[in-house]
N, C-alpha and C positions, 0 to 999 in steps of 0.2 A: 294682662291684656294689652296688646299693642294696637293702637289705632291704625297703623299702617297695614294691619293684617287683613288681606282680602277675604280669607275664608273663615274669619272668626265669627262665632255665634255670640249670643248674649252671655255675659259672664255669670258664673254660678256663685253660690254663697261664698264670698271671700276669695274666689279663685278666678283666674282668667278664663275667658270663654273658650270653648273647644271648637275645633275646626269642623265646619259643616261637611256633610257627606257629599262627596262628589257625584255628579250625575254624568252619565255617558250619553252619547247619541249614536244612532244606528244607521249612519249614512254609509252607502256603499262607495267609498272613495278613498281607497288606500292601496298601496302596492308594495308592501314589504315582501322581499323574496329571501327565503332561507335557502341559499345555494349550497350545492354539494362542494366540499373542498377539493381542490386539485392538488396534486403533488407539486412540490416546489422545484425550481430549477437548481442548478448547482449553487452552493452557498456563496453569497457575495458579501461585501462589507456590511450590508444592512439586513442580511437574511438571518433567519433562525436556523443554523446548520443542523441538519439531520433531524429536524423536528417532525417531519411528516414522511419519512422515507419508508415507513411500514404502514400497513393498513390500520385503521382505527381498531382498537381492541374490541372484540366481541364481548358480549355479556359474560360468557363463560371465562374467557381469558381474564377479564377484569376481576371477576370473582376470585380466580386463583390468586391474582396478585394481592387481593385484600386478605386472603387467608394465610399468606406466608407469615409465620409467627414472628420472625425476627426482622422482616423488611418493613420498617416503619417509614412514615412519610418523610421524617427528618433524614433518614439514611438515603432515601431516594433523592431528596433535594440536595444532599451533600454530593452525591454522584453527579447530579445535574450541574451543580455550581462549581465543581472542581475543574480547573483549567486542564485541557488536554496537553499531552507531552509535546505535540507537534506545534502548538501555538504558544508563543510567549505571552505573558500577561501584558495588557495594555493595547492589544490589537482591537480594532473596531468590531471584529466578528464577535457574535455571541457565543460563549462556550457551549459545548455539546449538552443538549438537553434530552429529555425522554424521547425515544424514537417513535413514539406514537402520539397522536393528537389527544388533547384533553377530551375526556368522554363526558357528554352532558349528563349521563346517568351515574356519575360517580356517587357512591354511597357517602352520605353526609358525615360519616365518622372521620373521614380524612381531615376535616377542618374544625375539629373541636378546639376551642380556644384554651390557651394557657390560663391557669388559675389567676395569674397576675393581671391578665388582660380582660377577664370576664366582665368587669364593670364597664370598661371602656367600650367593649363590643356589644353590650346589651342595650338595645334601645330603651328609651324611657318608657315606663309604664309596663314593662314585661319583667318576669322573674326568671332567673336561670333555672334550667331543668336538666338533670343528668341525661335525659334522653334527647334533648334538643340537639338538632344537627344543623347542617349548613343552611337548611331552609328557614331556620328560626333564629340563627345568630349571625352577627357579622363575622365573616370568615376570619379565622386567626390561626396561629401555629399550634400544633398539638402540645400537650402538657409534658410529655416525656423529655428527657435530656436533649437540649437543642444541639444541632450540628453547627458546623462553622457557617454554612450557607444561611441557615435560619437565624443564626446570631447576627449576621450582617444585615439581614432584612429587618430584624427587630431594632437594630441600632439606627437604621435609616428611618424607620417608622417613629421611633422615639424623638429623633431630631425634627421630623416633620410635624409631629404633634405639638412640639414646643413652639412652632412658628405659625400655628393655625390662627388666621385672622381674616376678616373681610376687608378687601382692598378699599382704600379711601379714594375719593375723587381727586384727581391731580390738582385742579384748581377749584377750591371750594365754592366759588361763586361764578362758575362758567361751565358750559356744556360743550358739545361738539360744534363744528363749524360747517360741515358739508351740507350742500343743498341750498334751496331757495329760502330766504328768511321770510317769516310771516308772523301773524299773531292769531291765536285761536282762543275762543271762549271755552271754558270747561265748567262742569257742574260742581265746582268747589266754591264755597262761600268763605271769604276771609274771616278769621276769628281774631278779635282783640282780647288777648288774655293777660295784658300787662297788669291789670289790677288783681287778677287771680294769682299771678306769680308771687304777689306780696302776702298771700294769705296762707294760714294754716287750716287744713281741713280735717275734721274729726270723722273717723270711720266708726259708726255705731252698729253693733250687732243687735238685731231685733229677733227675739224668739217668740213664736206663736204657738199656742196650744188651744185647739188643734191647728195643724198646719194646712188643712184643707177646708173648704175649697180655696184655691189660690186667688181666684178672681175677687175674693172678698177681703184679702189681706190689706190691700191699699185702703179700702174704706175703713177697716178696723184701725189701721195705724193713724189715719187722719183724725178719727174720733179720739184716739189715745193722745195724740200730740196736741190737739185742741184743748184737752183737759190738763195736760202736764207741761207742755212747751208752747204756749199760745203765741209767743212772739218769735219763734224760731222757724225759719224756712228750711225745709229739708228736701233732699232728693232720695228717692227710694227705688230699688230695682225690682220691686214686686215680689221679692222672696224673703230676704232677711238682712240686706245691706242698706244702711241709711247713712247719708253724709250731711254734715252741717258745718258751718263756719263758726259756730258758737259752741263752747263747751257746755255739755248738759250733764245733769246728775242721773245716775241709774234709777230707773223706776220700774215698778211692777204693778199691774192693775188689770182689771177685767172690763171689757167693753162689749156691748151687744150690737150686732149688726143684722139688719133685715136681709134675709135670703129671698130674693124676688122669684126664685124658681118654685118655692112652695109656700111663700108668704109667712115663713116662720123666722124667728130670730136665732142667731147663733152667738154664743158667748165665747169670746176669744180672751185667753189670759196672755198678756203681752209683757215681756221683760226687755228692757234696754240696757246696754252697757257699752261704754267706749272701749274699743279694742285696739285702736291705732290712731296716731296722728300723722298726717301726710304733708310734707313740705312740697307745695305745688311748684316752687321754683326749680324743682328737678326736671320738669318739662322744659324749662328755659335752658337749662344746662344741656339737655339732650339735643335741643335745636342747634346748639353751638358745636358740640363735639361728640354726640352720642353714637353708639353702635347698635345695630340690630340685635346683637348678642346680649346686650345689657340694657334693655329699655327700663325706664322707671315704671314698672307695671302697675303699682298701686296708684300712682298719680294718674296714669292713663285711664285706669278703671274708674277712678273717681270722676274724672272729666267726662268720660263716656256716660256715666249714670246721670250726672248733672244735666248734660245736654239732652238726655232722653226724658227729662222730667216733664217737659212741655207736652209731648205726645202721650206720655203716661197719664198725665193729669186730664187730658182730653178724652180719656177712656178708649183709646184706640186698641184694637186687638194686636198684641205684640207677638211677632214671630222672629226670633233672633234679633237682628238689627233693623227689621222692617216693621212697619206699623200700618194697620188697615182699618180705616173708619168704616162704619156701616154704609153700605152702598146707598147712594141717593136715588139711583135709578135701578131698574131690574138688571141684575148682573147677567153677563153672557153665559149661556148654558154650554158647558163643556161636554155634556153627555154623560151617561152612566151614573147619574146622581150627583154630579159635581158642577159647581158654578165658579166663574172667574171673578175674584175680587181685585180691585186696584188700590194700591196704597203707595207708600214711599219708603225708601231706604235712607238711613243716615248713619254716618260714622265720622268721627274726627280723624283727620289725616295730618301727620306731622311732616310737612314738607320743609321748604326753607323757612317757612313760617306756618303757623297753625291754620288749618282749613276745616270746614265741615262739608263733607261730601254728601250731596243730596241727589237721589235718583228715584225714578218711578219703580215700583215693585208690583209683581203680579203673583197671585197664588190661587190654587184651587181649594175651595171649601165645599164641604157637603152641602148640597142644595137644601135650603129651608123649605120643606114641603111635607105633606102627610106621606107616611110610608106607603100608604095604599096607592098614591099616585105614582110612586117609584115603581111599584109592582106592575101597574097597568100600562104606564107609558114607556119606561125604560126596559122592562123585561117582557113587554108585550104579552102579559098573561091575562087570561080570563079570571077575574077575581072571584067569580062565583063557583069555580071548580077547583079541585085540588091541583097543586103545582106539580109539574114533572120534575124529575131529579135534577136536570140541568138548570132549570130556573131556581129550584130550591138552593142549589149550591151557589149560584150567583147572588141570590138574596142573602145567604149566610155570610158570604165573603164581604158583602157591602155593609151589613149591619154590625158585624163583630167589632167591638170597640167603640161603636157609635154612641153618642149621647142623644137621648130622645126626651121630649116633653110629653107627658101622659096626662090626659084629663078626660073624664066622662062628660059628654055634652051637657051643658047647663048645670053642672055641679062643680063650681070652682074650688070647693074644699077638697076635691080629689086630685088637684094639680100636683104632680110630682115630676122630678127629673131622675132619669136612670141612665146607667151605662149598660149597654147590651153586651152580653157575653156569648150569645149564640141563639139558636132556634130550638124550639120544642115542637111537640106534635100539634096537630090542628086543634082549634078551640073546641071542636065537638068530640075529640078523642082523648085529649090530655085530661087525666083524672087525678084527684088528690083528696086527702081526707081532711075534714074540718070538724071542730067540736061546736055543737049548737046547744044553747042552754035549755031549749025546749025539746028539740028533736034528738039530742044526743049526737054521737059520732056519725058522720055522713061521708059518703064518697060521691063527689060531684065532678062534673067536667067544667071547663071554663065558661061555657055558655050558661049552664045552670047557675053557677056561682054569681055571675054578673046579673042575671035576671032576679035572683033572690036578694042579694045584698045591695045592688046598685039600681035595681029597677031598670036595667038597660038590656035590650035584646041585641046580641051580637049579629050583625048583618052577614058577615063573610065567615061563616063557621068552618069552611074548608081550608082557610089559610092557616099557616103555622103561627104559633104564639111566640113572642119574644121571651128569651131567657134573660132576665135582668138581675142586677145586684150581685150577690155572692154566688160565685161559680159553683160552690158546693151545695147551695140551697136552690132548689128549682122553683123560682118565682116566675110564673107565667102571666103575661098580660097580652090582651088581644092587639094585633098589629094595627087594626083600623082606628084605634084610639091614640096612636103615637105619631108625633111630628118630629122631624129632624131638627135638633137644636141649632139655632143660628150662630155662625161665626166660630165654630169649633175647629180645632186643628186636627189634621190626620197625617200620620207619618207614612202612610202607604204611597207607593210610587204610582204616578198617573199612568194610565194605559196609553197605547200608541194613539188611539183616537183622541183621547183627552189632551195628550201632549201636542198633537197636530193642531187642535183647536186653540190651545194656549198660545202656540207660536204665531198662528195666524192673527190672533187678536192683540198680541203683545207687541208685534213688530210695527213700529211707527216711524215715519221720517223724522229727521232731526228737528225740523221746525215744530212739528206737533209734539214731539217728546219734550222739547225745551219749554213749550207753553204749559204742558202738564206739570212739569217740575216747578215752574215759576208760580203756578196756581197753588201748588202744595205749600210753597214757602209763604205765600200770602195768607193761606188758611191757618197755618201753624202760628205765624206771628211770634217768633222767638223772643224778640225784644220787649214784648209785653209780659213776659214771664217773670214773676217776682223772685223765683229761685235763681234764675240766671243773673238778675240784677244784684241780688244779695251776694252771689259768688264772684261778681265782677267780670262777667262774660258778656261780650257784645258781638252780635252776629251781623256782618254786612250782607244784607239780603239781596244780593245780585251776583251773577256769575263772575268769576275771576277771568281776566284776560291775560294769557300766558304766551311768552315768546315761543315760537315753534319753527320748524324747518320742514321742507318737503324734499326728500332725497330723490336723486335722479334714478330713473328706471334702468336696470341692467339690460344688456343685449343678450339674447339667447341664440344658441347655435343648434341648427338642425343638420340634416344630411349634407355631407361635403362642406361642412362649416358655413353653411348659408345662415346669415344672421337675420334675426327678427327683433325689432324693438317694441316692447310693450308700451301701450299708452294707458296710463292710469291703472296699471295692474292687469290689463286685458290685452290679448293678442290672438292672432289666427295661427293655427298649427300648420306646419309644413311637413315635408317628408322626414320621417323619423330618423334620428341619429343611428339607432340600431333597431331595425324592423325585424319582426319574427315571421316565420313561415308556419302556418297552421295547417297541418296535414289532416287531422281527424277531429271533427267536432260535431256536436249534435244539439238539437233543441229539445228540452224537456218542457212540455206544455202542461201546466197545472190549472189552466183557466178554460172552462167549458166554452166561453164566448169567443175565444181566440181560435179562428179557423186556419186551415192550411194555407189559404190564399194570403192571409196576413203574414204568416211565417215565411212564405216564399218571397213576399215583398221585402221582408226584413233581410233575408239572405242576399237578395239582389242589391239592396242599398248598402249592405255591409261590404260586399265585394267591390262595389263601385268606389266606396270611400277608401277601401284598402289600396286600390290602384293609385289614388291620389297621395296616399300617405306612405307608399313604399312597402306595404305589407302584402304578403302572399297568402291567400286563403283558398283552400280547396273547397269544392262544394260540400255542403253538410250531409251527414248521414240521415236516413229516414227519421222523421219527427216521432218522438215518443210522447204519447198522450197519457196523462195520469190524473184523473179527476177524483175529487173528494165530494161525495154527497153531503148536503148541508147538515144532515142529522148525524153524520159520523164525527168521531173525535179526531183531533189533530194527531194524536199518537198513532192512529191507524195509517195516516198519510206518511208519517215519519218512517214507519216500517216499510211501506211500499217504496219510498224514496231511497232508503238504505239499500234495499236489494238492487234497485236500478243503478244507483251510483257504483255499487260494487261490481256489477256486470260491466259498466262502462270503463271502470278502471282496469279490469281484466283485459279489455279490448284495446288498451292503450289510448283511450280517448284523451285528448289534450285539454279540451274545454267543453263544458256543458252550459249552454245558455238556458236559463230557467225563466219561464214566463210565470210571474207571480200574480195570482188573483187578489181581489180586494178582501175576500173572505176565505178562511178564517183569520182573525188577527193573530199575529205572531208567526205567520208561515215563513216570512223572510228569514227570521232568526233560526227557525227550524231547518231550513234548507242549508244555511251556512254551517250550522253545527253538524248536521249529518254528513254533508259532502266534504268539507275541508278540515273538520276536526276529527271525525270518526273514520271515514273511508279514505280520505286523502286524494280527492280529485278537485280540480279548480272549477269554479262556477262564475258565471256572470248573470246576475239577476236583472230582469227587465219587467217593470209593471205592465199589466195587461193593457191599461189605457195608453201607455207609451207605445206599445206594439201597434195599436190601432192607428196612431198618427205618425208612424215611422216615415222619416225622410232622410236624405243623405247627411243633413246637418246633425240630426240626432244620432245616426249610425256612426258618424265621425267621432262624436263625443264618446260613444260606447267603445269605439276602437282604441281611443286613448287609454282607456282602462285595461282593455284586453291585452294590448301590447306590453304594458307594464307588468301585468300579472304573469306573462309568459317570459319574463326576464329581458324584455326589450327595453330600450331607452328612448323616450320620446324626444327629449331635448336636454341640452346642458347649458351652462353659462358659457357665453362666448369668451375666447381667450382674453380679449381686452377688458372684459367685465369681471373676470374671475379674480377675486382678491388674492394677493400673494399669500395671505395667511391661510388659505385653503390648501396650499400645496403640501401634499403628504399628510393630510389630516384625516383622522377617523372621526365621524360625527355620531354621537350617541343621543338617543332620546329615551327618557325613562319616566315611568308613571306607575302608580299603584292605585287600583280601584277597589273599593270596599263594598260589602253587602249593605243593603238598606237596613235601617235601624231595627226592624223587627226580626231580621235574619241573624241571630246572635251566634249561630254555629257554622255559618257559611264562611269559608276562608276568604281572605283578601287575595288578589292576584297581582303580582309584580310583573311588569313587562319591560324589556329593554331592547330597543331597536339600535342597530349599528350599521353604518355604511360599510360596504366591502368592495367598492370600486373607487377609482381615483377621482371621479366626478361628483361623488356624493349623491348618486342617483339610485343606486340599488342597495337594499337593506335586508338584513336577516333579523331574526327575532328569537329571543329567549324568554320563556315564561317560568314563573315559580309560584307555587302556592305558599302562603304564609299566614300567620295568626291573624284572626279578624281584627280590623281597625289599626294594625301596625303599619305605619307609613314608611319607615325606613326599609329599604330593600335589603333583606337579610342574607342573601346569597350573591351579593353583587360581585365579590371577588372572583368567583368561578365564572360568572356570566361574562365579565369583562375579559377574563383570560381566554375563554372560548372564542369570543368575538375578535380579539386581537389576532388569534391564530387564523381565523377565517379570512380576515383582511389580508394577512400575509400570504395565505394560500392563493387568493384571487389576484393580488396585485404584484406578487413576488417581491414585496418590499415591506418594511415595517413602518407603522405610523410615526411621524415626527411630532405630531401634535394630537391632542385629544380635546374635542369640543363636546361637552356634556351638558345637554339641555334637560333639566329636571322639572317635571310638571307636577302641579298639585300640592305644593307645600306653601306654608306661610312663614312670615318673618320669625315667629316663635320657634321654628324648627331648623333655622339656618345652622345653628351650632351643631345640632345632631347630624345634619348632612355633612358638615366638615369632618366631624369626629368619626363617623361611620362610613359614609359613602365615598368621600374623597380618599380616606385611608384605604378603603377596599380597592379603589382604582389603582392606587400606588402599589398595594400588595400584589395585585394582578400583574402589574408591569415588572416588579422585582422578582416575581416567581419565574418569569421568562429569563431574566438575567439581572444580576445585582447592579449592573451598570446601565440598565435600560430605564431612563427617566425622561420620557417625553413630556413636553410642557402640557399643562392641563388648564383649560378655561371652563369654569363651572358656572353656568347661568341657570337661575331659577326662572321658570316661565309661569306667570300668573295670569289666568284668564278670568277667574271669578272675582272680579272687582267691579266697581260701579263708576269708574271714571269714564266720562264720555266727552268727545270733542265736538264742538259746534263751530262751523266756519264763520268767521267774522266778515270776510270780504268775498265778493263774487268770484274772484280769481281762484278761490279755494273751494268753490262749490262744484262737486263732481257728480255727474250723472243726474238722472231724473229726480233723485231724492235729495240732491244738494248736500251730500256727505263730504267730509274731508277727503282729499285724494289719497290714493295709495302712495305710501312713502312718508306720510306725515308723522313727525316725531317730536315729542316733548321730553326734554331731559333736564329741565331746570324748574325752579319755583315750587311745583307740586311734587317733586321727587324727593328722595331721601336727603336730609340736610348735609350728610358727609360722605355717603357711599354712592357708588355708581349704579344707578338704575335709570330706566327710561321707558316711556310709553311709545309704542310703535303701532301705527295703523298701516299694516302692510298690504291690505287687500282692498279691492273695490267692492263696495257693498251691493248685495243682490236685492235686499229689501230691508226696510227699517233703518235704524241708526247704527253706523259702524261701531264696533267695539274694539278699541285698541288692546293689544297685549302688552303686559308689563314684564320687563326683564330686569332681573337684579343680579349683578355680578357678585358672587361670594368667594371666588378663588380664581386667580389668573397668574400662571407662570409665564405667559406670553408677553406680559407687560403691554397689553394693547392700549391704544389711546381710545377716547370716546368715539371718535370718528371711525376708526378701524372696527371696533366692536359693533357699532350700530350698522355700518354698511354690511358687514359679514352677516349679521342676523337678518337684515332686510333681504339680501340676495338669496339666502337659503330658503326664504319663503317662495321663491320662484322655482325652486328645485323640486316642487311637488309634481312629479312627473306624469300625473294623470289628468291634468286639466289645462285649460287655456286662461287661467285666472290665478293671480297670486293668492296665497292663502294667509290666514290670520296669524299663523305661527309656523315655525320651521317644520318641514315634513317629518323628521324622525320623532318629534314630540307628538305629532298627530298619530303616527303609526303606533307608537307605544301606548297611547291612550286608547285607541280603538282596539288594539290587540288585547289589552288588559280587560277592557270592558266586555268584549265578546267572549273571552275565555271564562270570565266570571259568570256571564250569562249561561254559558255551556254547563259549568259545574253546578249552577243552581238548577238548571233544567234536569241534570242527572241526579239531583237531590243528594249531592255529596256533602255530608255533614261531617266535618273534621273535628270531632271532639277530642281526638287524640293526635293533634298536629305534631306532637313530639315523637310520634311513631314513624321512624325513618322509612320502613318498608311500605307502609300505607301511603305515605306522602309521595314516595318515588313512583309507586304504581299509578297513583292518580295523575301525577305530572306526565307520566308516560302515556296515559290513556288519551290525553288531548294534545300531545305533541308528536308522538312517534310516527303517526301516519300522515302528518302534514308535510307535503312536498315543498311548500313555500308559505309565505304569510297568507292567512285566510282573509280574503277581502270581499 
């Protein structure tokens, strides 16, 4: 466990915590364009000669090539890498390569790894499989006898692997110098660990029989320790890991604990044994010279558990690194049976000295209420009549996996707690056999059974019964006697309505957020904890003040190089640098309340805005109305939309503006999936309420998106603001999004965006399906190869530099990124030419952390919420002790407290200084070509994240379960199904 790891969850028994699932968001604000490659000009010194002189292979041609028995990839590569007779070695030109562009649908068999490299190319946690292909393995060289070209590549890769390391900071005790100097408060509490570093900590393994219920294990261990180790203070993770500073003897005993759910005692057999001793001064050594690749994991884990002891002992509900006390007031209702709990997050951070990061936390919990209230209020059902199928399905989805408390009124001895596995028939119809001593064997329904055995008359006999306990044993209990258990965790994803309510209530200005955190610190009162005192840990219970800087805003260029200077990350748009001409477009109205007059007003406003922004728009085609009755399913609307989109595509419609109603939920995602993933037409969605209050300001913002979607360029960095490091650079953004925990057979989706213009404004996208939960992008070599060729086709030059922004990984995975993804990038370059070695800058982008900045002085208070200004950067004190990382708040906050993005440099051939790297990253946040506001992280990273998220949502919607991900044909067909028809990035 690495305390610096933003995505880490709670550690498991004796093992580091696992990375939490990433969550996506569904905003319509992206502009990746998958452009069609153009043929190159005559080969020049930096061109790829004869690479694209012929058309791309058709599927049939490519299949023929694969079926040639003696034409292996090595032989092809040998031909590609042999110098031509007309060119002497040493010229800057790249030797002749394959006359066709790489095909995105290449069968994966071409890149099966050599046996010797299988281990290196296999991500941790996966097993090699003979059928695995390029979608599942890091691309490598085939196993057959290598050619001279492949030998050279392998030699280069071996040399590179021997040099893999994370760059160190140039000056260990200094950061960058650009920008205005200031001081910022952060929600990090300084830790005094000097006494802890002198101690030896004992790791004790505690085995419980039975192991459930987990919520009683701490009570049982406290009873056990009071009996056997009365003078020993201990820290316990709630599972089986205990830590002490005193050596204890192994013991085995049985203790009894009261289960308050049924007023019965449970006997726990407990055994303890010391399994390890931990030198805590290893943390001190890490602070002096440690690397992210070799953290003292056991010492970090022990420190983390010891610091958690206080909230554990206060009996807070634990979710990963967050703790939630019982609400003191009625929680906010999120709707659909969920309520919002407020708690706090804590995690040790190893900066230049130790800190404890404290932040507010919010989570949805099932609402503590009778299930009968959920049916009446949330499902709007008449509880006296039988439920319709739609309500039945909604109830079944809500209660499955739910823990409920059951009790017959005025009969406390009937109190029980159950886990629901589903629904059964109504109380009046569900029948079962029982044995009676006097009446013999009887068949009763649930109503009769409760009247006879419990003297209770079921009121709502037409409601379904709950199926509880063993899934194979049909135990039915009446729903009216059940109440949702308080404070239970659910892994299910929140709905759109619940998420919106969560965001609305969680977003708070910096002053209010700070006060909430400080109140939490007072309530916890760390320094009163005897365990922390015993371990020698002291917490300074006030925010740390950290040196910071505010970087200057870049100048942006519009048409005819007219410059605009943003103020605090915000600016007004001007005439677009590259404006589009929209010949044919139409409005698809899905909302019954939106009338023709509103749509005509929108057309008028859009055309007025277009004149101001240099865009030419023809009048729209006749409006298409397509309404869905409230009692119809969303699938019916999808079919209707699919036919409409197909007709518009056949008519060469360039853009379809879709008016989105409030009902049904999920309609926006359905429109995007149907139009841009299946049919292949571009859409711009507008909410119905936005259409009602349309004006030129709103239509101008919509036009910013439309121009980008149609391959226009809204703005670029002005020449005087464009960093020299961007000259000749290709910019990559990469992300992998995973299915939710309950979707074990849904594949993960990797997405990689890459720029293909000299300004870094236009992007193409490559998607790949891969094994669930695998974070390493397994087909990155071919992806990068394809995108390098696209860049060359568009710009008629080859990239001199590669900037690779990798989203969604933690410190514990940095070494894997270097060994697999950096190597894959290098292989892609060497495949083009053995001498092609552009410099690579590899930055990990981390958003899921809890560091927040609070302005200390009035000059740093921006906007009505008094957030830190755009360009605020911290690269000392709370950053890595030896490596180059920094927190950058590049955006102006719209609501709530700004969240900075953390960047960690893990590879750099460019030898950038801190100032160069920070300025480049900041300026790239202004290249998000669809808004008039800088964004929280560079555009390609956002594009990759949104693309991966939406592609995964699409395959989940199609119920694509890839149990056979190693099946090459199936995977290729599925990849094709959601990429082949997409003319450009779906936004």
